[in-house]
N, CA and C atoms as an extended XYZ file, in Angstrom:
624
Properties=species:S:1:pos:R:3:atomname:S:1:resname:S:1:resid:I:1 pbc="F F F"
N       119.240       39.299       85.032 N   UNK     1
C       118.906       38.386       83.940 CA  UNK     1
C       119.864       37.211       83.938 C   UNK     1
N       119.352       36.005       83.737 N   UNK     2
C       120.180       34.802       83.670 CA  UNK     2
C       120.502       34.516       82.227 C   UNK     2
N       121.796       34.514       81.869 N   UNK     3
C       122.211       34.289       80.493 CA  UNK     3
C       122.554       32.834       80.224 C   UNK     3
N       123.054       32.144       81.236 N   UNK     4
C       123.380       30.723       81.074 CA  UNK     4
C       123.392       30.045       82.430 C   UNK     4
N       123.351       28.713       82.388 N   UNK     5
C       123.448       27.906       83.594 CA  UNK     5
C       124.529       26.853       83.355 C   UNK     5
N       125.465       26.732       84.268 N   UNK     6
C       126.558       25.765       84.138 CA  UNK     6
C       126.665       24.962       85.422 C   UNK     6
N       126.724       23.650       85.261 N   UNK     7
C       126.843       22.788       86.431 CA  UNK     7
C       126.626       21.329       86.060 C   UNK     7
N       126.539       20.490       87.085 N   UNK     8
C       126.342       19.061       86.870 CA  UNK     8
C       124.884       18.751       86.591 C   UNK     8
N       124.639       17.902       85.606 N   UNK     9
C       123.273       17.490       85.298 CA  UNK     9
C       122.815       16.503       86.364 C   UNK     9
N       121.855       16.930       87.177 N   UNK    10
C       121.399       16.114       88.301 CA  UNK    10
C       120.206       15.235       87.937 C   UNK    10
N       119.413       15.649       86.952 N   UNK    11
C       118.237       14.863       86.547 CA  UNK    11
C       117.830       15.240       85.136 C   UNK    11
N       117.250       14.261       84.448 N   UNK    12
C       116.739       14.480       83.100 CA  UNK    12
C       115.318       13.941       83.000 C   UNK    12
N       114.419       14.722       82.417 N   UNK    13
C       113.051       14.284       82.209 CA  UNK    13
C       112.666       14.443       80.760 C   UNK    13
N       111.418       14.144       80.408 N   UNK    14
C       110.977       14.267       79.018 CA  UNK    14
C       111.048       15.686       78.473 C   UNK    14
N       110.905       16.678       79.360 N   UNK    15
C       110.863       18.066       78.872 CA  UNK    15
C       111.696       19.037       79.714 C   UNK    15
N       112.508       18.508       80.623 N   UNK    16
C       113.290       19.397       81.477 CA  UNK    16
C       114.543       18.694       81.986 C   UNK    16
N       115.513       19.514       82.365 N   UNK    17
C       116.735       19.032       82.996 CA  UNK    17
C       116.953       19.808       84.285 C   UNK    17
N       117.514       19.135       85.276 N   UNK    18
C       117.887       19.803       86.521 CA  UNK    18
C       119.399       19.891       86.565 C   UNK    18
N       119.894       21.103       86.665 N   UNK    19
C       121.335       21.348       86.721 CA  UNK    19
C       121.684       21.874       88.111 C   UNK    19
N       122.659       21.237       88.763 N   UNK    20
C       123.068       21.648       90.107 CA  UNK    20
C       124.074       22.787       90.014 C   UNK    20
N       123.716       23.907       90.598 N   UNK    21
C       124.576       25.087       90.579 CA  UNK    21
C       124.740       25.578       92.022 C   UNK    21
N       125.940       25.457       92.559 N   UNK    22
C       126.185       25.939       93.915 CA  UNK    22
C       125.316       25.271       94.959 C   UNK    22
N       125.057       23.982       94.780 N   UNK    23
C       124.237       23.251       95.742 CA  UNK    23
C       122.748       23.418       95.553 C   UNK    23
N       122.342       24.129       94.519 N   UNK    24
C       120.921       24.341       94.226 CA  UNK    24
C       120.602       23.701       92.877 C   UNK    24
N       119.500       22.949       92.827 N   UNK    25
C       119.093       22.337       91.576 CA  UNK    25
C       118.151       23.259       90.802 C   UNK    25
N       118.582       23.703       89.637 N   UNK    26
C       117.761       24.563       88.787 CA  UNK    26
C       117.114       23.748       87.701 C   UNK    26
N       115.792       23.835       87.591 N   UNK    27
C       115.060       23.113       86.558 CA  UNK    27
C       114.931       23.979       85.320 C   UNK    27
N       115.367       23.452       84.176 N   UNK    28
C       115.284       24.192       82.915 CA  UNK    28
C       114.407       23.427       81.937 C   UNK    28
N       113.423       24.103       81.398 N   UNK    29
C       112.583       23.523       80.358 CA  UNK    29
C       113.383       23.514       79.056 C   UNK    29
N       113.474       22.342       78.407 N   UNK    30
C       114.319       22.196       77.218 CA  UNK    30
C       113.605       21.422       76.126 C   UNK    30
N       114.034       21.608       74.882 N   UNK    31
C       113.521       20.814       73.777 CA  UNK    31
C       114.140       19.418       73.835 C   UNK    31
N       113.523       18.424       73.177 N   UNK    32
C       114.099       17.080       73.164 CA  UNK    32
C       115.517       17.055       72.599 C   UNK    32
N       115.795       17.888       71.610 N   UNK    33
C       117.127       17.903       71.031 CA  UNK    33
C       118.165       18.351       72.047 C   UNK    33
N       117.831       19.380       72.829 N   UNK    34
C       118.753       19.846       73.864 CA  UNK    34
C       118.976       18.766       74.916 C   UNK    34
N       117.900       18.129       75.327 N   UNK    35
C       117.996       17.069       76.344 CA  UNK    35
C       118.815       15.885       75.840 C   UNK    35
N       118.714       15.591       74.537 N   UNK    36
C       119.438       14.445       73.983 CA  UNK    36
C       120.943       14.638       74.057 C   UNK    36
N       121.396       15.874       74.143 N   UNK    37
C       122.831       16.151       74.183 CA  UNK    37
C       123.362       16.283       75.604 C   UNK    37
N       122.509       16.049       76.609 N   UNK    38
C       122.934       16.102       78.002 CA  UNK    38
C       123.144       14.700       78.529 C   UNK    38
N       124.047       14.558       79.488 N   UNK    39
C       124.325       13.260       80.102 CA  UNK    39
C       124.253       13.390       81.612 C   UNK    39
N       123.499       12.517       82.227 N   UNK    40
C       123.310       12.535       83.675 CA  UNK    40
C       124.657       12.421       84.383 C   UNK    40
N       124.884       13.321       85.335 N   UNK    41
C       126.116       13.302       86.102 CA  UNK    41
C       127.262       14.081       85.501 C   UNK    41
N       127.127       14.475       84.220 N   UNK    42
C       128.189       15.236       83.577 CA  UNK    42
C       127.880       16.735       83.648 C   UNK    42
N       128.921       17.534       83.444 N   UNK    43
C       128.737       18.982       83.471 CA  UNK    43
C       128.114       19.473       82.161 C   UNK    43
N       127.342       20.532       82.277 N   UNK    44
C       126.685       21.094       81.096 CA  UNK    44
C       126.719       22.614       81.192 C   UNK    44
N       126.727       23.245       80.045 N   UNK    45
C       126.681       24.700       79.966 CA  UNK    45
C       125.538       25.046       79.019 C   UNK    45
N       124.436       25.565       79.553 N   UNK    46
C       123.251       25.831       78.756 CA  UNK    46
C       122.920       27.319       78.719 C   UNK    46
N       122.917       27.935       77.540 N   UNK    47
C       122.344       29.279       77.441 CA  UNK    47
C       120.919       29.222       77.973 C   UNK    47
N       120.475       30.255       78.637 N   UNK    48
C       119.180       30.198       79.306 CA  UNK    48
C       118.426       31.518       79.191 C   UNK    48
N       117.122       31.414       79.396 N   UNK    49
C       116.262       32.600       79.434 CA  UNK    49
C       115.293       32.434       80.591 C   UNK    49
N       115.205       33.430       81.443 N   UNK    50
C       114.276       33.404       82.563 CA  UNK    50
C       113.021       34.178       82.173 C   UNK    50
N       111.890       33.466       82.185 N   UNK    51
C       110.611       34.093       81.845 CA  UNK    51
C       109.833       34.338       83.141 C   UNK    51
N       109.521       35.592       83.386 N   UNK    52
C       108.849       35.987       84.621 CA  UNK    52
C       107.373       36.249       84.339 C   UNK    52
N       106.516       35.557       85.069 N   UNK    53
C       105.084       35.785       84.993 CA  UNK    53
C       104.579       36.120       86.387 C   UNK    53
N       103.360       36.577       86.471 N   UNK    54
C       102.816       36.970       87.778 CA  UNK    54
C       102.828       35.821       88.782 C   UNK    54
N       102.605       34.599       88.263 N   UNK    55
C       102.506       33.459       89.173 CA  UNK    55
C       103.609       32.436       88.991 C   UNK    55
N       104.648       32.766       88.228 N   UNK    56
C       105.694       31.766       88.003 CA  UNK    56
C       106.993       32.394       87.512 C   UNK    56
N       108.090       31.658       87.766 N   UNK    57
C       109.406       31.967       87.215 CA  UNK    57
C       109.852       30.693       86.491 C   UNK    57
N       110.075       30.765       85.205 N   UNK    58
C       110.441       29.578       84.435 CA  UNK    58
C       111.734       29.795       83.695 C   UNK    58
N       112.657       28.855       83.871 N   UNK    59
C       113.931       28.881       83.159 CA  UNK    59
C       113.839       27.993       81.927 C   UNK    59
N       114.262       28.509       80.799 N   UNK    60
C       114.329       27.736       79.566 CA  UNK    60
C       115.803       27.561       79.196 C   UNK    60
N       116.180       26.327       78.880 N   UNK    61
C       117.562       26.039       78.496 CA  UNK    61
C       117.658       25.702       77.019 C   UNK    61
N       118.813       26.002       76.419 N   UNK    62
C       118.968       25.845       74.976 CA  UNK    62
C       120.249       25.126       74.610 C   UNK    62
N       120.252       24.526       73.422 N   UNK    63
C       121.415       23.791       72.954 CA  UNK    63
C       122.605       24.712       72.717 C   UNK    63
N       122.321       25.932       72.238 N   UNK    64
C       123.388       26.889       71.986 CA  UNK    64
C       122.813       28.309       72.016 C   UNK    64
N       123.712       29.286       71.867 N   UNK    65
C       123.293       30.679       71.958 CA  UNK    65
C       122.363       31.063       70.804 C   UNK    65
N       122.592       30.480       69.646 N   UNK    66
C       121.751       30.800       68.500 CA  UNK    66
C       120.294       30.402       68.774 C   UNK    66
N       120.104       29.256       69.382 N   UNK    67
C       118.746       28.810       69.704 CA  UNK    67
C       118.092       29.754       70.701 C   UNK    67
N       118.865       30.237       71.663 N   UNK    68
C       118.306       31.169       72.656 CA  UNK    68
C       117.881       32.483       71.988 C   UNK    68
N       118.717       32.972       71.080 N   UNK    69
C       118.403       34.238       70.394 CA  UNK    69
C       117.137       34.086       69.565 C   UNK    69
N       117.017       32.985       68.844 N   UNK    70
C       115.825       32.765       68.018 CA  UNK    70
C       114.588       32.631       68.906 C   UNK    70
N       114.730       31.954       70.046 N   UNK    71
C       113.633       31.824       71.008 CA  UNK    71
C       113.107       33.209       71.409 C   UNK    71
N       114.000       34.108       71.741 N   UNK    72
C       113.588       35.436       72.166 CA  UNK    72
C       112.974       36.234       71.009 C   UNK    72
N       113.468       36.023       69.793 N   UNK    73
C       112.874       36.693       68.642 CA  UNK    73
C       111.476       36.161       68.364 C   UNK    73
N       111.292       34.880       68.522 N   UNK    74
C       109.963       34.290       68.317 CA  UNK    74
C       108.965       34.859       69.320 C   UNK    74
N       109.397       35.050       70.569 N   UNK    75
C       108.492       35.573       71.590 CA  UNK    75
C       108.097       37.020       71.358 C   UNK    75
N       108.824       37.710       70.491 N   UNK    76
C       108.472       39.099       70.200 CA  UNK    76
C       107.268       39.186       69.270 C   UNK    76
N       106.854       38.051       68.687 N   UNK    77
C       105.707       38.034       67.787 CA  UNK    77
C       104.415       38.047       68.599 C   UNK    77
N       103.459       38.821       68.163 N   UNK    78
C       102.167       38.892       68.855 CA  UNK    78
C       101.541       37.496       68.951 C   UNK    78
N       101.155       37.102       70.156 N   UNK    79
C       100.487       35.820       70.336 CA  UNK    79
C       101.418       34.642       70.547 C   UNK    79
N       102.728       34.845       70.478 N   UNK    80
C       103.681       33.751       70.692 CA  UNK    80
C       104.294       33.876       72.082 C   UNK    80
N       103.968       32.924       72.948 N   UNK    81
C       104.533       32.896       74.292 CA  UNK    81
C       105.708       31.941       74.336 C   UNK    81
N       106.309       31.771       75.518 N   UNK    82
C       107.502       30.925       75.635 CA  UNK    82
C       107.259       29.470       75.281 C   UNK    82
N       106.123       28.919       75.652 N   UNK    83
C       105.858       27.509       75.352 CA  UNK    83
C       105.715       27.277       73.858 C   UNK    83
N       105.048       28.193       73.182 N   UNK    84
C       104.874       28.040       71.741 CA  UNK    84
C       106.212       28.262       71.031 C   UNK    84
N       106.999       29.203       71.508 N   UNK    85
C       108.319       29.431       70.924 CA  UNK    85
C       109.189       28.184       71.085 C   UNK    85
N       109.110       27.566       72.258 N   UNK    86
C       109.873       26.344       72.482 CA  UNK    86
C       109.365       25.202       71.593 C   UNK    86
N       108.053       25.132       71.423 N   UNK    87
C       107.489       24.114       70.545 CA  UNK    87
C       107.997       24.273       69.115 C   UNK    87
N       108.134       25.519       68.672 N   UNK    88
C       108.652       25.769       67.322 CA  UNK    88
C       110.077       25.271       67.191 C   UNK    88
N       110.873       25.452       68.248 N   UNK    89
C       112.257       24.995       68.215 CA  UNK    89
C       112.357       23.486       68.404 C   UNK    89
N       111.308       22.870       68.930 N   UNK    90
C       111.296       21.420       69.036 CA  UNK    90
C       111.034       20.783       67.673 C   UNK    90
N       110.250       21.472       66.857 N   UNK    91
C       109.898       20.956       65.531 CA  UNK    91
C       110.938       21.352       64.489 C   UNK    91
N       111.435       22.602       64.574 N   UNK    92
C       112.389       23.119       63.594 CA  UNK    92
C       113.612       23.682       64.306 C   UNK    92
N       114.799       23.413       63.796 N   UNK    93
C       115.981       24.048       64.361 CA  UNK    93
C       116.041       25.506       63.891 C   UNK    93
N       116.901       26.336       64.480 N   UNK    94
C       116.928       27.762       64.122 CA  UNK    94
C       117.055       28.027       62.630 C   UNK    94
N       117.918       27.284       61.951 N   UNK    95
C       118.085       27.511       60.522 CA  UNK    95
C       116.837       27.160       59.724 C   UNK    95
N       116.153       26.084       60.130 N   UNK    96
C       114.925       25.703       59.447 CA  UNK    96
C       113.851       26.773       59.626 C   UNK    96
N       113.808       27.381       60.809 N   UNK    97
C       112.857       28.470       61.043 CA  UNK    97
C       113.211       29.685       60.201 C   UNK    97
N       114.503       30.004       60.120 N   UNK    98
C       114.911       31.125       59.267 CA  UNK    98
C       114.491       30.867       57.813 C   UNK    98
N       114.700       29.627       57.383 N   UNK    99
C       114.361       29.279       56.007 CA  UNK    99
C       112.853       29.400       55.768 C   UNK    99
N       112.078       28.890       56.721 N   UNK   100
C       110.620       28.926       56.580 CA  UNK   100
C       110.105       30.352       56.541 C   UNK   100
N       110.662       31.217       57.399 N   UNK   101
C       110.215       32.607       57.443 CA  UNK   101
C       110.660       33.363       56.196 C   UNK   101
N       111.914       33.188       55.796 N   UNK   102
C       112.444       33.943       54.657 CA  UNK   102
C       111.772       33.547       53.345 C   UNK   102
N       111.343       32.280       53.240 N   UNK   103
C       110.680       31.817       52.006 CA  UNK   103
C       109.156       31.821       52.133 C   UNK   103
N       108.668       32.287       53.289 N   UNK   104
C       107.228       32.332       53.562 CA  UNK   104
C       106.592       30.955       53.419 C   UNK   104
N       107.282       29.959       53.972 N   UNK   105
C       106.790       28.572       53.922 CA  UNK   105
C       105.799       28.361       55.070 C   UNK   105
N       104.551       28.693       54.815 N   UNK   106
C       103.522       28.584       55.862 CA  UNK   106
C       103.272       27.140       56.242 C   UNK   106
N       103.394       26.224       55.304 N   UNK   107
C       103.162       24.806       55.596 CA  UNK   107
C       104.146       24.285       56.647 C   UNK   107
N       105.397       24.731       56.553 N   UNK   108
C       106.395       24.312       57.530 CA  UNK   108
C       106.045       24.854       58.916 C   UNK   108
N       105.621       26.100       58.967 N   UNK   109
C       105.303       26.719       60.263 CA  UNK   109
C       104.059       26.103       60.887 C   UNK   109
N       103.078       25.741       60.084 N   UNK   110
C       101.851       25.162       60.640 CA  UNK   110
C       102.020       23.711       61.072 C   UNK   110
N       103.191       23.138       60.873 N   UNK   111
C       103.463       21.798       61.404 CA  UNK   111
C       103.620       21.833       62.924 C   UNK   111
N       103.825       23.029       63.447 N   UNK   112
C       103.952       23.182       64.897 CA  UNK   112
C       102.560       23.223       65.520 C   UNK   112
N       102.244       22.311       66.447 N   UNK   113
C       100.931       22.347       67.096 CA  UNK   113
C       100.689       23.699       67.756 C   UNK   113
N        99.518       24.265       67.488 N   UNK   114
C        99.192       25.565       68.065 CA  UNK   114
C        99.363       26.714       67.096 C   UNK   114
N        99.940       26.446       65.926 N   UNK   115
C       100.107       27.494       64.923 CA  UNK   115
C        99.233       27.190       63.711 C   UNK   115
N        98.260       28.059       63.468 N   UNK   116
C        97.416       27.942       62.291 CA  UNK   116
C        97.962       28.807       61.175 C   UNK   116
N        97.234       28.853       60.090 N   UNK   117
C        97.722       29.608       58.928 CA  UNK   117
C        97.854       31.099       59.238 C   UNK   117
N        96.868       31.650       59.949 N   UNK   118
C        96.941       33.076       60.275 CA  UNK   118
C        98.135       33.362       61.198 C   UNK   118
N        98.346       32.460       62.141 N   UNK   119
C        99.487       32.640       63.040 CA  UNK   119
C       100.796       32.570       62.283 C   UNK   119
N       100.871       31.639       61.320 N   UNK   120
C       102.086       31.514       60.503 CA  UNK   120
C       102.314       32.781       59.676 C   UNK   120
N       101.246       33.326       59.144 N   UNK   121
C       101.365       34.561       58.359 CA  UNK   121
C       101.864       35.706       59.228 C   UNK   121
N       101.372       35.763       60.468 N   UNK   122
C       101.802       36.822       61.391 CA  UNK   122
C       103.296       36.665       61.724 C   UNK   122
N       103.732       35.431       61.918 N   UNK   123
C       105.140       35.178       62.221 CA  UNK   123
C       106.031       35.635       61.060 C   UNK   123
N       105.624       35.296       59.852 N   UNK   124
C       106.389       35.715       58.665 CA  UNK   124
C       106.427       37.236       58.570 C   UNK   124
N       105.288       37.866       58.764 N   UNK   125
C       105.192       39.318       58.635 CA  UNK   125
C       106.086       40.023       59.650 C   UNK   125
N       106.093       39.544       60.890 N   UNK   126
C       106.811       40.242       61.947 CA  UNK   126
C       108.295       39.890       62.033 C   UNK   126
N       108.678       38.720       61.474 N   UNK   127
C       110.064       38.280       61.644 CA  UNK   127
C       110.877       38.238       60.359 C   UNK   127
N       110.247       38.435       59.210 N   UNK   128
C       110.966       38.226       57.948 CA  UNK   128
C       112.222       39.071       57.847 C   UNK   128
N       112.179       40.291       58.340 N   UNK   129
C       113.341       41.172       58.247 CA  UNK   129
C       114.218       41.127       59.475 C   UNK   129
N       113.915       40.207       60.410 N   UNK   130
C       114.653       40.174       61.678 CA  UNK   130
C       115.419       38.879       61.913 C   UNK   130
N       114.854       37.755       61.494 N   UNK   131
C       115.539       36.477       61.707 CA  UNK   131
C       116.769       36.340       60.820 C   UNK   131
N       116.687       36.907       59.614 N   UNK   132
C       117.805       36.805       58.694 CA  UNK   132
C       117.794       35.484       57.936 C   UNK   132
N       118.733       35.307       57.013 N   UNK   133
C       118.793       34.081       56.201 CA  UNK   133
C       119.381       32.929       57.002 C   UNK   133
N       119.186       31.693       56.530 N   UNK   134
C       119.830       30.532       57.185 CA  UNK   134
C       121.331       30.712       57.233 C   UNK   134
N       121.932       30.199       58.275 N   UNK   135
C       123.380       30.372       58.457 CA  UNK   135
C       124.187       29.203       57.937 C   UNK   135
N       123.499       28.183       57.392 N   UNK   136
C       124.216       27.056       56.806 CA  UNK   136
C       124.583       26.009       57.829 C   UNK   136
N       125.518       25.165       57.438 N   UNK   137
C       125.874       23.999       58.259 CA  UNK   137
C       126.369       24.394       59.639 C   UNK   137
N       126.963       25.597       59.747 N   UNK   138
C       127.502       26.003       61.047 CA  UNK   138
C       126.412       26.168       62.082 C   UNK   138
N       125.172       26.417       61.615 N   UNK   139
C       124.061       26.613       62.562 CA  UNK   139
C       123.331       25.334       62.864 C   UNK   139
N       123.671       24.257       62.177 N   UNK   140
C       122.975       22.994       62.397 CA  UNK   140
C       123.399       22.401       63.721 C   UNK   140
N       122.545       21.525       64.282 N   UNK   141
C       122.855       20.870       65.542 CA  UNK   141
C       124.012       19.908       65.330 C   UNK   141
N       125.082       19.994       66.113 N   UNK   142
C       126.218       19.120       65.905 CA  UNK   142
C       125.849       17.677       66.150 C   UNK   142
N       126.481       16.805       65.382 N   UNK   143
C       126.197       15.371       65.525 CA  UNK   143
C       126.803       14.879       66.815 C   UNK   143
N       125.986       14.275       67.653 N   UNK   144
C       126.457       13.712       68.906 CA  UNK   144
C       125.767       12.376       69.107 C   UNK   144
N       126.207       11.714       70.156 N   UNK   145
C       125.629       10.400       70.431 CA  UNK   145
C       124.136       10.520       70.640 C   UNK   145
N       123.397        9.546       70.144 N   UNK   146
C       121.953        9.560       70.241 CA  UNK   146
C       121.472        9.081       71.592 C   UNK   146
N       120.166        8.968       71.759 N   UNK   147
C       119.593        8.568       73.035 CA  UNK   147
C       119.773        7.088       73.288 C   UNK   147
N       119.758        6.640       74.542 N   UNK   148
C       119.826        5.210       74.819 CA  UNK   148
C       118.672        4.490       74.142 C   UNK   148
N       118.901        3.233       73.790 N   UNK   149
C       117.889        2.456       73.053 CA  UNK   149
C       116.566        2.427       73.792 C   UNK   149
N       116.628        2.389       75.123 N   UNK   150
C       115.390        2.269       75.900 CA  UNK   150
C       114.756        3.623       76.201 C   UNK   150
N       115.434        4.731       75.825 N   UNK   151
C       114.942        6.017       76.248 CA  UNK   151
C       114.354        6.912       75.184 C   UNK   151
N       114.593        6.610       73.912 N   UNK   152
C       114.138        7.546       72.883 CA  UNK   152
C       112.622        7.630       72.832 C   UNK   152
N       111.940        6.500       73.004 N   UNK   153
C       110.475        6.532       72.941 CA  UNK   153
C       109.909        7.400       74.065 C   UNK   153
N       110.490        7.270       75.250 N   UNK   154
C       109.998        8.046       76.389 CA  UNK   154
C       110.186        9.534       76.154 C   UNK   154
N       111.367        9.913       75.617 N   UNK   155
C       111.648       11.334       75.386 CA  UNK   155
C       110.736       11.909       74.304 C   UNK   155
N       110.591       11.181       73.204 N   UNK   156
C       109.738       11.659       72.115 CA  UNK   156
C       108.282       11.678       72.553 C   UNK   156
N       107.858       10.665       73.291 N   UNK   157
C       106.483       10.601       73.798 CA  UNK   157
C       106.190       11.832       74.669 C   UNK   157
N       107.110       12.125       75.597 N   UNK   158
C       106.908       13.289       76.458 CA  UNK   158
C       106.876       14.585       75.684 C   UNK   158
N       107.723       14.682       74.659 N   UNK   159
C       107.747       15.888       73.831 CA  UNK   159
C       106.436       16.049       73.087 C   UNK   159
N       105.895       14.974       72.559 N   UNK   160
C       104.627       15.054       71.818 CA  UNK   160
C       103.484       15.482       72.748 C   UNK   160
N       103.480       14.963       73.969 N   UNK   161
C       102.449       15.366       74.930 CA  UNK   161
C       102.569       16.859       75.229 C   UNK   161
N       103.796       17.338       75.389 N   UNK   162
C       104.004       18.761       75.677 CA  UNK   162
C       103.626       19.641       74.505 C   UNK   162
N       103.667       19.083       73.285 N   UNK   163
C       103.290       19.836       72.101 CA  UNK   163
C       101.784       19.775       71.828 C   UNK   163
N       101.043       19.069       72.701 N   UNK   164
C        99.592       19.095       72.608 CA  UNK   164
C        98.929       17.862       72.039 C   UNK   164
N        99.715       16.811       71.702 N   UNK   165
C        99.099       15.591       71.182 CA  UNK   165
C        98.665       14.714       72.349 C   UNK   165
N        97.699       13.862       72.108 N   UNK   166
C        97.206       12.965       73.153 CA  UNK   166
C        98.155       11.777       73.300 C   UNK   166
N        98.035       11.067       74.422 N   UNK   167
C        98.886        9.899       74.675 CA  UNK   167
C        98.664        8.839       73.592 C   UNK   167
N        97.422        8.649       73.180 N   UNK   168
C        97.115        7.656       72.143 CA  UNK   168
C        97.748        8.051       70.814 C   UNK   168
N        97.640        9.333       70.449 N   UNK   169
C        98.245        9.806       69.200 CA  UNK   169
C        99.761        9.653       69.238 C   UNK   169
N       100.343        9.961       70.404 N   UNK   170
C       101.796        9.849       70.548 CA  UNK   170
C       102.248        8.406       70.385 C   UNK   170
N       101.556        7.486       71.030 N   UNK   171
C       101.937        6.075       70.941 CA  UNK   171
C       101.806        5.558       69.506 C   UNK   171
N       100.744        5.951       68.836 N   UNK   172
C       100.558        5.520       67.442 CA  UNK   172
C       101.688        6.037       66.555 C   UNK   172
N       102.054        7.293       66.755 N   UNK   173
C       103.141        7.883       65.968 CA  UNK   173
C       104.461        7.184       66.254 C   UNK   173
N       104.710        6.863       67.513 N   UNK   174
C       105.956        6.165       67.883 CA  UNK   174
C       106.027        4.780       67.254 C   UNK   174
N       104.891        4.111       67.208 N   UNK   175
C       104.864        2.791       66.576 CA  UNK   175
C       105.220        2.889       65.090 C   UNK   175
N       104.702        3.922       64.440 N   UNK   176
C       104.997        4.129       63.022 CA  UNK   176
C       106.486        4.453       62.826 C   UNK   176
N       107.020        5.329       63.671 N   UNK   177
C       108.426        5.696       63.580 CA  UNK   177
C       109.313        4.469       63.770 C   UNK   177
N       108.981        3.650       64.763 N   UNK   178
C       109.783        2.464       65.022 CA  UNK   178
C       109.724        1.493       63.840 C   UNK   178
N       108.526        1.333       63.257 N   UNK   179
C       108.387        0.450       62.102 CA  UNK   179
C       109.173        0.980       60.913 C   UNK   179
N       109.106        2.304       60.694 N   UNK   180
C       109.854        2.900       59.586 CA  UNK   180
C       111.356        2.753       59.806 C   UNK   180
N       111.790        2.892       61.065 N   UNK   181
C       113.206        2.760       61.370 CA  UNK   181
C       113.687        1.337       61.079 C   UNK   181
N       112.883        0.360       61.479 N   UNK   182
C       113.253       -1.030       61.233 CA  UNK   182
C       113.262       -1.344       59.746 C   UNK   182
N       112.299       -0.759       59.019 N   UNK   183
C       112.194       -1.036       57.581 CA  UNK   183
C       113.355       -0.422       56.803 C   UNK   183
N       113.798        0.771       57.222 N   UNK   184
C       114.856        1.466       56.494 CA  UNK   184
C       116.242        1.219       57.062 C   UNK   184
N       116.296        0.494       58.190 N   UNK   185
C       117.585        0.216       58.812 CA  UNK   185
C       118.128        1.362       59.643 C   UNK   185
N       117.262        2.328       60.014 N   UNK   186
C       117.684        3.451       60.839 CA  UNK   186
C       117.970        2.969       62.262 C   UNK   186
N       119.140        3.282       62.768 N   UNK   187
C       119.542        2.881       64.110 CA  UNK   187
C       119.054        3.919       65.115 C   UNK   187
N       118.001        3.593       65.854 N   UNK   188
C       117.427        4.561       66.812 CA  UNK   188
C       118.363        4.804       67.992 C   UNK   188
N       119.361        3.912       68.208 N   UNK   189
C       120.283        4.120       69.333 CA  UNK   189
C       121.328        5.173       69.014 C   UNK   189
N       121.476        5.531       67.735 N   UNK   190
C       122.468        6.541       67.365 CA  UNK   190
C       121.848        7.739       66.657 C   UNK   190
N       120.529        7.796       66.663 N   UNK   191
C       119.824        8.898       65.998 CA  UNK   191
C       119.378        9.914       67.044 C   UNK   191
N       119.590       11.196       66.762 N   UNK   192
C       119.214       12.227       67.710 CA  UNK   192
C       117.698       12.225       67.941 C   UNK   192
N       117.316       12.535       69.167 N   UNK   193
C       115.909       12.580       69.523 CA  UNK   193
C       115.146       13.566       68.633 C   UNK   193
N       115.788       14.686       68.284 N   UNK   194
C       115.124       15.686       67.448 CA  UNK   194
C       114.712       15.106       66.110 C   UNK   194
N       115.573       14.242       65.543 N   UNK   195
C       115.254       13.618       64.251 CA  UNK   195
C       114.050       12.692       64.408 C   UNK   195
N       114.043       11.891       65.471 N   UNK   196
C       112.938       10.973       65.709 CA  UNK   196
C       111.646       11.730       66.005 C   UNK   196
N       111.772       12.857       66.715 N   UNK   197
C       110.592       13.680       67.000 CA  UNK   197
C       110.007       14.226       65.697 C   UNK   197
N       110.868       14.684       64.787 N   UNK   198
C       110.365       15.214       63.525 CA  UNK   198
C       109.708       14.134       62.691 C   UNK   198
N       110.223       12.902       62.769 N   UNK   199
C       109.583       11.783       62.075 CA  UNK   199
C       108.184       11.546       62.632 C   UNK   199
N       108.073       11.615       63.972 N   UNK   200
C       106.770       11.417       64.611 CA  UNK   200
C       105.792       12.523       64.234 C   UNK   200
N       106.283       13.757       64.210 N   UNK   201
C       105.417       14.880       63.835 CA  UNK   201
C       104.977       14.785       62.386 C   UNK   201
N       105.862       14.301       61.528 N   UNK   202
C       105.496       14.106       60.125 CA  UNK   202
C       104.390       13.066       60.010 C   UNK   202
N       104.499       12.000       60.809 N   UNK   203
C       103.473       10.954       60.828 CA  UNK   203
C       102.138       11.512       61.298 C   UNK   203
N       102.168       12.332       62.359 N   UNK   204
C       100.938       12.930       62.882 CA  UNK   204
C       100.350       13.903       61.880 C   UNK   204
N       101.214       14.591       61.138 N   UNK   205
C       100.734       15.510       60.111 CA  UNK   205
C       100.006       14.784       59.004 C   UNK   205
N       100.462       13.576       58.647 N   UNK   206
C        99.792       12.792       57.619 CA  UNK   206
C        98.445       12.295       58.093 C   UNK   206
N        98.339       12.113       59.423 N   UNK   207
C        97.090       11.542       59.970 CA  UNK   207
C        95.999       12.577       60.104 C   UNK   207
N        96.358       13.882       60.053 N   UNK   208
C        95.342       14.924       60.234 CA  UNK   208
C        94.756       15.361       58.902 C   UNK   208
């Protein structure tokens, strides 16, 4: 079992990072928030989970150990596979998921593309006594430098496509986010990709 991957970040994409380990480039599927905290050419240490399927081996990378643990707990729910679990962590951080499950906030859970009301109810039923309560500020994503000015749209766009939205829907949501940022004075060059992604998802939620 692979518990973590440590090495130089060789490449970054909208939904994955390549980390060089012993001369081999390992591709890890990551949430936008995890990718936003990586820097090309710098060393990284990512908790990881290897998902084995009949026709594939997929590595998933995480911002921290807590995110990896929640990912594995989410996959224990009937009908939740690795991609859907990752999508949940792209929309909600671990503490937000704990809060949604513990308070039975179905509306929060159904903001994740691919989760309907019945699916949200199943997640609450199966995880309420296992995820535990929110851990507070210590479990929040640490504040770090945001994405480059020219890169946030690309990262959020790719994340929205991976979450099941169309290219047209993604572009429309990005335009709204950019307009809202300009109107409120939000600096997109110093804002984490996860925050911008959640703004885009909120916009898409209003449109449905």
